[in-house]
N, C-alpha and C positions, 0 to 999 in steps of 0.2 A: 675341451672341458670335460671333466669326469661326469659320468652319468649318475644322476642322483636317485633314480628309481627304476624298478624293473619295467619290463614291457607292460603295456596297458592291460589291466585285468589279470596280470600274472601274480603268483604268490611271492612273498619275500624269500630271498635265497637263504639257505642255511648258513650260519656263521661259524659254527664249531667252537672249540675252546681256545684258550690262549695258546700262542705259539711257544716254542722252547725258550727257557730262561737263558740269559746271556752266558751263564757258566756252562751251558751245554755246547758251546761252540767247540768244534773239533780242535784238538791239539796234535793228534796223530792221524795219519792215514795208513793203517796197517804198519808196515815196517818203517815208514818214514815219519819224521816229525813234520808238522805243517810248515815250519820254517824252511826245512830242507826241500820239501816239495815245491814251495813257491820259488825258492832260489834256483832250483835246478831243473824243474819240469814245467811249471806253469808257463803257458804260451811258447814253450820250447819243443818238448818232445813227449811222445806217449809213454805211459807207464802202467803196468798191470799191478794192482795192489791187492794182495790176498788178505781176506778178512780185514777189510779197510776200516770198518767202524766197529769198535769193541761193543759186544752185546747187541749187535744189530738184530732187529726183528722186523718182519714184513709189516709195513705200516698200514696196508690196505688190502683187503681180500679182493680177488678178481671179481666176485659177484658185485661188490660196490662199484668197481670200475664199469661193469656192465650197466649199472643203474645210472651212472653219470653220463654214459653214452646215449641214454634216452632223453637227456635234457637238451632242449633246443638252444640253450644259452651256453652249452659246453661244446667246444670244438673237438670233434672226434672223426676218425677215419677207419675204414676197414680195408685192409690190403690182402688180397688173395693171390695165390700163385699155384697153378696146376700145369705141369708139363711145359714150363717155360712161358705160359700165358699169364700176364699180370692184369689185375683189375683193381680199381680203387673206388670205394663208395664213401660219400660224406654222410656223417650223422646229421640229425639224431636217428637212432635205430630203435624201432618199436620192438615190442615183445616178440620173440621168435625170429628176429631178423638176423641174429648172429648165427654162424655155423655151429654145429655140434662140437663140443670140446674135443672129441676124439678125431674129428676130421683134420687131416694134416694140411699144412700150407696156408694158414690164415693168421693175421695179426690185427688186433684192435689197438689203435693208438689214441690216447686221450690227452689233450693238451691242458696246461694250466691246472693240474689237479691240486696244486698248492693253494689255489684260490678258493677251493671248495671243501677241502678236508684238513682239519686242524693237525692230524697226525702227519700228513705230508708236508704241511707248512712248517711243522716243528723240525722235520728232517732237513728241509731247505735251510732253516735258520742255523743249523749246525755248520753250514758252509759260509757263515758270515765272517770268516777270517779273510774273505775276499770282499772288495768294495761292493756294496749293495747296488751301486749305479751300474754294475756289470751284469747283475742277475737278470735272467729272462724269465724262465718258468721251469716247472717240473712236468715232464711228459712221462706217462707210464704206458708201456706196451705189454699187452697180454697176448701170447702167441701159442698156437698148437705146435706140435712137432713139425719141423721143417718150415715153420713160419719165419718171415723176415721181410725186409723191404728192398733187398738187392744191394749190390755194392754201390756206394755213393760218396759224395763229399759234402761236408757242411762247413759253413764259415763262422762257426762259433765254438767256444770251448765247451766240452761236455764231460760230465762224470757219468759213466754207465755202470750203475749199481745193480747187481743181480739180487733179486728179492725172492725168487722161487724158481725151481728147476735149473736147467743148464742151458747155456747159450755159448756157441762157438763164435769167437770174433777173429776175423782176419783183417789185417791192415796193410797199407802200403803208403810210404811217403813219396815215392817216385812212381808215377803211373801215367798211363795214357788217358787223357781227359775226354776223349770222344765218348759220346753217349749212344746208347741203343735207340734207333729211331722208332717212332710210332708207338711209344709206351706212355702210360699215364704217370710214370715216375721217372726221375732223372737217374737212370741206372747206367753205370759205366759199361762200355761195350766190351772192353778187353781187360778185365781186372785180374792182376797177378799179385798175390799177396806176398809180403816180406816177413811178417810175423803172425803168429797164431796163438790163441789161448782159449781154453774152455773155462768159463766162469761158473761158479756155483754160488749158492746163497751167501751173501756177505762179501763176495769178491767184487772188485770195482776196476774198471778200465778208464783211465783219463786220456782224452784225445784233444790236442790243440786244433785250431782251425786249419783246414786245408789238408787233412789226412784222410785218404780214402779208406773206407771201412765197410765191412759186411758182417752182420750178425745173423746167425741161423739158430733157431731153437732146436735143441737135440731132443727135448721132450716138452711137455706143457710148461711154459715158463713166464715169469713176469720180470721185466727190466725197467728200472727207474732211471730216467735221463734228466740230470740236473744241469741245465744249460745256462751259459753266460755268453753275452754278446756285446759287441761294440756298435754304436750307431754308425751307419754308413755316412760318409761325408755329404752325399746328396741329401740324406734325411736331415742332417744338421743345417745345411744351406737352406732347405725349405722351411725348417723350423725358425731359423733366424729371419728369413724374409717375411714369414707370417707374423712373427712377433713384432718386427719393425713396422709393418703396415698397421698393426693393431695399437701399438704403444706410441709410436712416433712416426705417423705417416708423413710422407714428403709433401711439402706445399709448393705452390707455384708451378711454372712451366719453363721449358727451355727457352733461352733467349734467341731472338732472330736478329742476326747481324747483317742482313741484306741491306746494302746501301746503293746498289746500282742494278740495272737489268741484267739478267743472265741469258746466255745462249745455250746453256746445257741444263734444261729444266729438270731432267731426271737424275741429275747428279746430286748425291747427298752432300749438303754443305759441310765443309770442314769445320766451320765455326760451330755448327750444331754438335758435331762429334766432340770438339774441344770442350764445349760447355757441359755436355752430358758427362764426360770423363771427370771434369773438375767437381761437378756436383755429386756424382756417385761415389767418388773417393771419400766424401764426407760421411757416407753411410756405413763405412767399415765399423764393425762392432768393437767396442772397447772390451777389455778383459771382463769387467763386471757385466756388461750386456751379454757377452757370450756365456758367462757363468749362469746368468739367469735364464738364458735360452735353454741351456743343458738341463737345468733343474726342472724347468717346465716339461721339456721333452721326455726326460727319463723317468718322470713320475706319472706321465699320462697313462691311464689304464688302457688296456687293449679294448678293441671295439666290442667284444662280447661281454665286457664287465659292466655290471649294474650294481648300484647300491640301494639298499632299502632301510628305511627307518626302523629302529627296534620296536617290537610290540611286547608289552605295552610301552608307550613312549612316556618317560617321566617328564614332569615339568622342571623348570630351572632350579627351584629350591631343592626338590627331591634328588635331582641329578647331582647337585653340588654336594649334598650330604653323602650320597652313595659313592661319588668319586673320591672324596676325602677319606672315606672309610675303606674302600676296596681298591682304589686305583683304577686306571683305564688302560686299554690296549688298542692298538690299531686293528681294524677289521682285517681279515685275511687278504682281502683284495686291495687294501690301501698301500700306496707306495709313498714314502716320505724321504727326502734328501735335503741336505743343507750344505752351505759353505759360506764362510765369512758371516755377514749379517743377514744372509738370505736363507729362507726356508720355504720349501715347496711341498705340497701334498696333493696327490692325485691331479697333477697337471696345473695346479693353481699356485701362483707365487703369493706368499703372505707378506704384504708390505709392512715393514716395521714390526715384526712379531715380538711381543714382549716375552719375558721368561725364557730367554734364548737357551739357557742351560737345560731347562726342563724339556723344551721341545727337541733339543738335540738328543737328549736321553731317550725320549719317546721314539725318535727316528732310528737311533742306534740299536735299541733293544726291543723295539716294538711294544713297549709297555712302560707305564709310569706309575710307581707306587704312590699310595695315598700320602705318606709323610713328605715325599719330595714335592708332590703337587701342592700340599699345604704350605710348605716353605716357599715355593715359587709364588703362590698367590699372595703371601704376606710380604715378599721381597719386592715384587714388581708393581709398578704403577698400573700397568695394563692389566685388565681383568682376564687372566688366562682361563679361568673357569668359564667365563662367558664365551671365549673362543672355542674351547673344547665342547661346550654345549652345542654350538652351531654345527660342529663336525659330528657330534653324536646324533643330532636331529636328522642328518642326511645319511647316516650309516657309515661314516668314515672311521669312527672310533666306537668302541664298546666298553661297557663297564667290565672290569676284570671279575673273574669268578672268585668267589670267596675261598 
């Protein structure tokens, strides 16, 4: 279940401004149309895209990244490499804990920056030409010259967007999978690259899962990693099992078909196996049950995510007036998905949500304008404003900025 408040005694987290408008979704990636990219490269092969985003500007200064790395609720790591010796430290990092900017060979990595910075969330929103169910997070790395994390392999799709300085990328699709022993990172032991590029601000490298790659900063640089992942089958199986036990727990016990004494007491009775098999077959998920499991699983916030009520907190009547006048938006940390008649937000399935069209619009664009909200409130029997107010009270949605 989504966390509804910050750690005890902690201050509310910053929420930032609204994310990008839906018309900001990318239509081109440098020389390629988005349609051509998805048809020929997505999940298939790497591609280097020069000046991938028209008018791109660095969304976040490195100094702000350093501030985020001090926050105990933000996942961060510091990777250093000197003469072949690697070290990894986990954040948070106090004042003065990071190396001097001119010292070579260090990299600060901050995960989930889109959850805390509206400008980065707006950048991520531009990639919503891909299913939101696939989106993972935005990681930003700030490195000094010679900084990097070594040659490695990831199992997710990633867009590596250069925001500052220069980084040399080397990749290989066919490689030796053995790792160097005794290191705190999963670094390939014998990496031999097949392609190489130097990226400058605005350039972007797309890598599908399973491509070995190594990025080395040629000078002080910032790289934005926009990641997309698929849930592992084991994760899905565990989510289904958890949901099944919560929503429809199995009743009764296996049957005992013993009718005569046994001479092999330690032997597992075949009748018990047959009965268990018959009963477990009945627990296979239907299409709808699996869909609902995926909706819950894929909207579940990460463990480091907390929500806080807005301050000051408006009462129901004032919220209604403000929402109708200004509209609402999802909090930067909120995740919402839908399919069929089901809608989930932050790991919670909303049974029988009214105003389906409006809620789908909220999930697709992460915002809902006042006029559409008013039309939905007038059209639907269910009180959508009451539902939105409950989400507002726990920090899942915010009033839009005028």
